[in-house]
Structures are given as C-alpha cells and as structure tokens.
C-alpha positions in Angstrom: 26.5 -52.7 34.5 28.3 -56.1 34.2 31.5 -57.0 36.0 33.8 -56.5 33.0 32.4 -53.0 32.3 32.8 -52.2 36.0 36.5 -53.3 35.9 37.2 -51.3 32.8 35.6 -48.2 34.3 37.6 -48.6 37.6 40.8 -49.2 35.6 40.2 -46.0 33.6 39.6 -44.0 36.8 42.9 -45.3 38.3 45.0 -43.9 35.4 43.6 -40.4 35.1 46.5 -38.1 34.9 47.1 -35.7 37.9 46.2 -32.8 35.6 42.7 -34.2 35.0 41.7 -32.6 38.3 43.6 -29.5 37.2 45.2 -29.0 40.6 43.5 -28.2 43.9 41.8 -24.9 44.7 43.1 -23.7 48.0 41.5 -21.0 50.0 43.5 -18.8 52.3 44.5 -20.7 55.3 44.2 -24.1 53.5 47.5 -23.8 51.7 49.8 -25.8 53.9 53.3 -26.8 52.9 52.7 -30.5 52.3 49.5 -29.9 50.2 51.4 -27.4 48.1 54.4 -29.7 47.6 52.2 -32.6 46.6 50.2 -30.4 44.2 53.3 -28.8 42.6 55.4 -32.0 42.2 55.1 -33.4 38.7 53.6 -36.8 38.5 55.0 -39.5 36.2 52.4 -40.2 33.5 50.8 -43.6 33.4 49.2 -45.4 30.5 47.1 -48.5 30.4 47.4 -51.6 28.2 44.4 -53.7 28.7 44.1 -53.8 32.4 47.8 -53.4 33.2 49.2 -50.1 34.2 52.5 -49.4 32.6 54.7 -46.6 33.9 57.0 -44.6 31.7 60.1 -46.0 33.4 59.1 -49.5 32.2 60.6 -48.7 28.8 57.5 -47.6 26.9 56.9 -44.0 26.2 53.8 -42.6 28.0 51.8 -39.5 27.1 53.1 -36.3 28.5 51.8 -35.4 31.9 49.9 -32.3 32.5 51.9 -29.7 34.4 51.6 -29.8 38.2 49.6 -26.8 39.5 47.8 -25.4 42.5 45.1 -22.7 42.4 45.2 -20.3 45.3 42.3 -18.0 46.2 44.5 -15.0 47.2 42.6 -12.0 48.3 43.4 -8.5 47.1 41.8 -5.1 47.8 39.2 -4.3 45.2 40.7 -3.2 41.9 44.1 -3.5 43.5 47.2 -5.7 43.4 48.0 -5.1 47.1 48.2 -8.3 49.1 46.1 -8.7 52.2 47.6 -10.0 55.4 45.8 -13.3 55.0 47.2 -13.6 51.5 50.7 -13.1 52.8 50.2 -15.9 55.4 49.2 -18.2 52.5 52.1 -17.1 50.4 54.4 -17.9 53.4 53.4 -21.6 53.0 54.0 -21.3 49.2 57.5 -20.0 49.9 58.2 -22.9 52.2 56.9 -25.4 49.6 59.0 -23.8 46.8 62.1 -24.1 49.0 61.4 -27.8 49.8 63.8 -30.5 48.5 61.2 -31.7 45.9 60.7 -28.3 44.4 63.9 -26.3 45.0 65.2 -26.8 41.5 61.9 -26.2 39.6 60.7 -23.1 37.7 57.2 -21.8 38.1 54.7 -19.6 36.4 52.5 -17.5 38.7 49.3 -16.9 36.7 47.0 -14.1 37.8 43.3 -14.6 36.9 40.3 -12.3 37.0 36.6 -12.5 36.8 34.9 -10.9 33.8 33.7 -7.7 35.5 35.4 -4.7 33.9 36.9 -4.5 30.4 39.2 -7.2 29.0 42.2 -4.9 28.9 41.7 -3.7 32.5 41.3 -7.3 33.6 44.4 -8.4 31.8 46.4 -5.6 33.4 45.0 -6.2 36.9 45.7 -9.9 36.6 49.3 -9.2 35.5 49.8 -6.8 38.4 48.4 -9.3 40.9 50.7 -12.1 39.6 53.6 -9.7 39.8 52.6 -8.8 43.3 52.7 -12.4 44.4 56.1 -12.9 42.6 57.5 -9.8 44.3 56.4 -11.0 47.7 58.0 -14.5 47.2 61.2 -13.0 45.9 61.6 -10.0 48.2 60.1 -11.3 51.5 60.8 -15.1 51.2 64.1 -15.0 49.2 62.9 -17.3 46.4 65.2 -16.9 43.4 63.6 -14.5 40.9 64.9 -16.6 38.0 62.6 -19.4 39.1 59.4 -17.4 38.9 57.5 -15.9 35.9 54.5 -13.6 36.5 51.8 -14.0 33.8 48.5 -12.2 33.6 45.6 -14.2 32.1 42.8 -11.8 32.6 39.3 -13.4 32.5 40.1 -15.8 29.7 40.4 -19.0 31.8 37.6 -19.1 34.4 37.4 -22.2 36.6 33.7 -21.7 37.2 32.1 -21.0 33.9 28.5 -21.2 35.3 29.1 -18.4 37.8 31.6 -15.9 36.1 31.8 -13.8 39.3 32.7 -16.8 41.5 35.7 -16.3 43.8 37.6 -19.2 42.2 37.8 -17.1 39.0 39.8 -14.5 40.9 42.8 -16.6 41.7 46.5 -17.0 41.4 47.6 -20.3 39.8 51.1 -21.6 40.4 52.3 -23.9 37.6 55.4 -26.0 37.7 57.2 -25.5 34.4 59.7 -28.3 35.0 58.7 -31.6 33.5 
C-alpha cells in the first residue's frame, strides 16, 4: 500500500459516523453513567472533502448522523419480563445518565429485542413486555418523565449476532436517543 492510499484509508476511518459502530454493547455492571452519557449523546456528523474534515457548523450541510444508542444486556427471568436485581442496578446508571445535563431534554426509545427461539408473535410480545418493564422501572423507580420514553418491542427481527442467533447480545434492550 503506498503512502497516498494509506492517508486516504486513515482519513476515511477518522470520519466514520458514531452510528457506524452502532453503539456499545454493555453487560450488566459495565453500564456506568459516563459511558452511557457518551453513547447516548448525539454526535455532530462530519463529512470529508479531499483530506479536510468539514463539520456541519462550517456552513456546509453534512449527512444526517445515525441516532445515538447503547445496547444493554439486561437479564430477565426465562420467558418473563421481570427484571433481575442485577438489571435494576444497571438501570440505575441509565436513570442517572438520562437525568444528566447533556441528556435531560432528550426523548428515548427503549427497544426490546429477543433471540429467535419461540414463535415470531411470542417473541414480539415478550420483547414489548421487556421494553415496557424497563420503561416502567425508569419512570416509577427513578422518576424519569414518562413522556420522554417510548417502549418498542422488536422481537427477533434485528439480531446483533447473526452468526449465533441464540447469543446473549440478541436478547437485549437498546436505548436510542430520538433527539437529533
């Protein structure tokens, strides 16, 4: 690879939008407030002209940024929407993050996801119940304004790990910042 090709490659890597990584996957106990605030804060999109990075505020429109999101591996009892104690501890950090100065005015979708075991209708219902359970905990226990949170069941339609359909990351809750 010549020097020019290497520079082009490095410049392209530098301007990948935040959504290209599709948000972090956080296991229970890894969801600290700062990590969540960073993951859920929308990033200004960047675009490249030649080798110069031009930000949206420089007067030229940039492509829309992907929504800021974080994937949480929240544990539930099997075939249940009941939150475990470890899940509640992780959600306590989520509640603190949502109340931070950077995120206090934002709206969020709480997306429940399932692996493909079971029927499609059952998975959709279970993922909706799990998303609703997370929303209810944030609203009732942590006093997050209910108008800021939408619970959405996705079923097994959006697996993160397509090579291993039963992988834990396919049974997750994703929090998506709806504010751009």
